[in-house]
C-alpha positions in Angstrom: 1.5 -41.2 54.1 0.5 -38.4 56.5 -2.8 -36.9 55.5 -3.9 -33.2 55.9 -6.2 -32.7 58.9 -10.0 -32.4 58.8 -10.8 -28.7 58.5 -13.6 -29.2 61.0 -10.9 -29.7 63.7 -10.2 -26.0 63.3 -13.7 -24.4 62.8 -17.1 -25.2 64.2 -20.1 -25.3 62.0 -21.6 -22.1 63.5 -18.3 -20.3 62.8 -18.4 -21.4 59.1 -22.1 -20.4 58.8 -21.4 -17.0 60.2 -18.5 -16.5 57.8 -20.5 -17.8 54.8 -23.2 -15.2 55.5 -20.5 -12.5 55.3 -18.5 -13.8 52.3 -21.1 -15.3 50.1 -22.1 -12.1 48.3 -18.4 -11.2 47.7 -17.7 -14.7 46.2 -20.8 -14.3 43.9 -19.8 -10.8 42.8 -16.3 -11.9 42.1 -17.6 -14.8 40.0 -20.3 -13.1 38.0 -19.1 -9.5 37.7 -15.3 -9.6 37.9 -14.5 -13.0 36.4 -17.2 -14.3 34.0 -17.7 -10.8 32.5 -14.1 -10.6 31.5 -14.0 -13.9 29.6 -14.0 -14.0 25.8 -17.0 -15.3 23.9 -15.0 -18.3 22.9 -14.0 -19.1 26.4 -17.6 -18.9 27.6 -18.8 -21.0 24.7 -16.2 -23.7 25.2 -17.1 -24.0 28.9 -20.8 -23.6 28.7 -22.8 -22.4 31.7 -20.5 -23.0 34.7 -22.0 -22.9 38.2 -20.1 -21.6 41.3 -20.8 -23.6 44.4 -19.7 -22.6 47.9 -20.5 -25.5 50.3 -19.5 -25.1 53.9 -16.9 -27.9 53.7 -15.4 -29.7 50.7 -15.6 -33.4 50.0 -12.3 -34.4 51.6 -12.4 -31.6 54.3 -8.9 -30.6 53.3 -7.9 -27.1 54.6 -7.1 -26.0 51.0 -9.7 -27.8 49.0 -10.8 -26.0 45.8 -12.0 -28.3 43.0 -14.3 -28.6 39.9 -16.5 -31.1 38.1 -16.0 -30.7 34.4 -18.8 -33.1 33.5 -21.4 -31.2 35.6 -19.7 -27.9 34.8 -19.3 -26.9 38.4 -16.6 -25.1 40.4 -16.4 -25.5 44.2 -14.9 -22.9 46.6 -15.7 -24.4 50.0 -16.3 -21.7 52.7 -14.0 -23.5 55.2 -11.1 -23.4 52.7 -11.7 -19.7 51.9 -11.9 -18.9 55.6 -8.7 -20.9 56.4 -6.8 -18.9 53.8 -8.4 -15.7 54.7 -7.2 -16.2 58.3 -3.7 -17.0 57.2 -3.6 -14.0 54.8 -4.4 -11.8 57.8 -1.7 -13.6 59.8 0.9 -13.1 57.0 0.0 -9.4 56.8 0.0 -8.9 60.6 3.4 -10.6 61.0 4.8 -8.6 58.1 3.6 -5.3 59.5 5.1 -6.2 62.9 8.5 -7.1 61.3 8.1 -10.7 62.5 9.1 -13.8 60.6 6.2 -14.8 58.3 7.6 -18.3 58.1 5.9 -18.9 61.5 2.6 -18.8 59.6 3.6 -21.6 57.2 5.2 -23.5 60.1 1.7 -23.4 61.7 0.4 -25.3 58.6 3.1 -27.9 59.0 2.2 -28.4 62.6 -1.4 -28.7 61.6 -0.5 -31.5 59.2 1.9 -33.5 61.3 0.8 -32.8 64.9 -2.9 -31.7 64.7 -3.3 -32.6 68.4 -1.1 -29.6 69.2 -3.4 -27.1 67.6 -6.4 -25.7 69.4 -8.7 -23.0 68.2 -8.6 -21.0 64.9 -5.4 -20.1 63.0 -5.7 -16.5 64.4 -5.8 -17.8 68.0 -2.9 -20.2 67.4 -0.8 -17.5 65.8 -1.7 -14.8 68.3 -3.3 -12.5 65.8 -5.9 -10.2 67.4 -9.3 -9.9 65.8 -8.7 -6.1 65.7 -5.8 -6.5 63.4 -7.8 -5.4 60.4 -8.3 -2.0 62.1 -4.8 -1.1 60.8 -5.3 0.0 57.2 -1.9 -1.4 56.1 -2.6 -4.8 57.6 -6.1 -5.0 56.1 -5.0 -3.8 52.7 -2.3 -6.4 52.3 -4.5 -9.2 53.7 -7.2 -8.3 51.2 -4.8 -8.3 48.3 -3.5 -11.7 49.3 -6.9 -13.2 49.7 -8.6 -11.7 46.7 -5.8 -12.5 44.2 -5.7 -16.1 45.5 -9.5 -16.6 45.2 -9.4 -15.2 41.7 -6.6 -17.5 40.8 -8.2 -20.7 42.2 -11.6 -19.8 40.7 -10.1 -19.2 37.2 -8.0 -22.3 37.6 -11.0 -24.5 38.3 -13.0 -22.9 35.5 -10.2 -23.9 33.2 -10.6 -27.5 34.1 -14.2 -27.3 33.0 -13.4 -25.3 29.9 -10.7 -27.7 28.8 -12.9 -30.7 29.7 -10.1 -32.2 31.8 -10.4 -35.8 32.8 -10.7 -37.1 36.3 -7.3 -37.9 37.8 -8.6 -41.4 38.3 -8.4 -41.8 34.5 -5.1 -40.1 33.8 -1.4 -40.7 34.3 0.5 -38.5 36.8 2.1 -36.8 33.8 -1.2 -36.0 32.1 -2.7 -34.8 35.4 0.2 -32.5 36.0 -0.1 -31.1 32.5 -3.7 -30.4 33.1 -2.7 -28.4 36.2 -0.1 -26.5 34.3 -2.6 -25.6 31.5 -5.1 -24.4 34.1 -2.5 -22.3 35.9 -1.5 -20.7 32.6 -5.2 -19.8 31.9 -5.7 -18.4 35.4 -2.7 -16.2 35.2 -3.8 -14.8 31.8 -7.2 -14.0 33.2 -5.6 -12.2 36.2 -3.5 -10.2 33.7 -6.6 -9.2 31.7 -8.6 -8.0 34.7 -5.6 -6.2 36.3 -5.2 -8.3 39.4 -1.6 -8.8 40.4 -0.9 -12.4 41.5 0.3 -11.1 44.9 -1.3 -13.9 46.9 0.2 -16.8 45.0 3.5 -16.8 46.9 1.6 -17.2 50.2 -0.9 -19.7 48.8 1.7 -22.0 47.6 3.8 -21.6 50.7 0.9 -23.0 52.7 0.1 -25.6 50.1 3.7 -26.9 50.2 3.2 -27.7 53.9 0.5 -30.2 53.0 2.1 -31.9 50.0 3.9 -35.3 50.2 7.6 -35.1 51.0 10.4 -37.7 50.8 10.0 -38.1 54.6 6.5 -39.6 54.0 8.0 -42.6 52.2 10.1 -45.5 53.2 12.8 -44.6 50.6 13.7 -42.0 48.1 12.8 -44.4 45.4 9.3 -44.7 46.7 9.0 -40.9 46.7 10.2 -40.7 43.1 7.8 -43.4 42.1 5.0 -41.5 43.7 5.9 -38.4 41.7 6.1 -40.3 38.5 3.1 -42.6 38.9 0.6 -41.1 41.3 1.1 -37.4 42.0 -1.8 -35.5 40.3 -0.2 -32.1 41.1 3.4 -31.0 40.5 5.4 -30.4 43.7 5.0 -26.8 44.6 8.6 -25.8 43.8 8.3 -27.0 40.2 4.8 -25.5 39.9 6.1 -22.2 41.0 8.9 -22.3 38.5 6.4 -22.8 35.7 4.1 -20.1 37.1 7.1 -17.7 37.1 7.9 -18.5 33.5 4.3 -18.0 32.6 4.1 -14.6 34.3 7.3 -13.5 32.5 5.9 -14.6 29.1 2.6 -12.8 29.8 4.5 -9.6 30.7 6.5 -9.8 27.5 3.3 -10.2 25.5 1.7 -7.3 27.2 4.8 -5.1 26.7 4.9 -6.1 23.0 1.2 -5.3 22.5 1.7 -1.9 24.2 4.6 -1.1 21.9 2.5 -2.0 18.8 -0.4 0.2 20.0 1.9 3.2 20.5 3.1 3.1 16.9 
């Protein structure tokens, strides 16, 4: 099966170090001031003291690698993965502002997976996005909304794995692992609702994630692909995951509307 490319094919270590110097304070502020402070006492007690780690590169060097260690109570947001999505968020916003097909951005991720030798330079270089693109307030505003809501989502999602004491996927069935993912998604969306962050970036995040997931074409037969989904896939395919996220968002909206109605009485 085709594997996602090593993120260090895209960025040099000095590039990541420079980005880390700029983004580290923002990640720490998001975690401590915006996220942890909005959790309930019960949620914090159940999780214990959870540490946020931001290594330059994740363990597998996957371009979208966000993970946690429930036993050690640690959440990992690798700098390389944050930068990768930050660049693509800017590309999405730039293309949208120019009236161009944003599908080109997700196509870039597909090329990166299947033909990495065709990719040179950073995502912005490959997609023709100028470094001055953020000078346009509209472009910068949308790019920031996409990035921030996504970082909030993945941080809360990984925190949920710690809080729920989810098991390693080495010790679970595919169905159990996918249920853990669904539970963490639901928690993350609820936290976003509480802190008033619209999940604006999730469409773009999962659009890119879908380009790195296994597809029927990666297997010798449709039966092998179905077997993979039943027996080995730790994460639901993106289309199914998005359907569940949409249902969860609708349920949260209904709850909020009902609560608002009661408070008005």
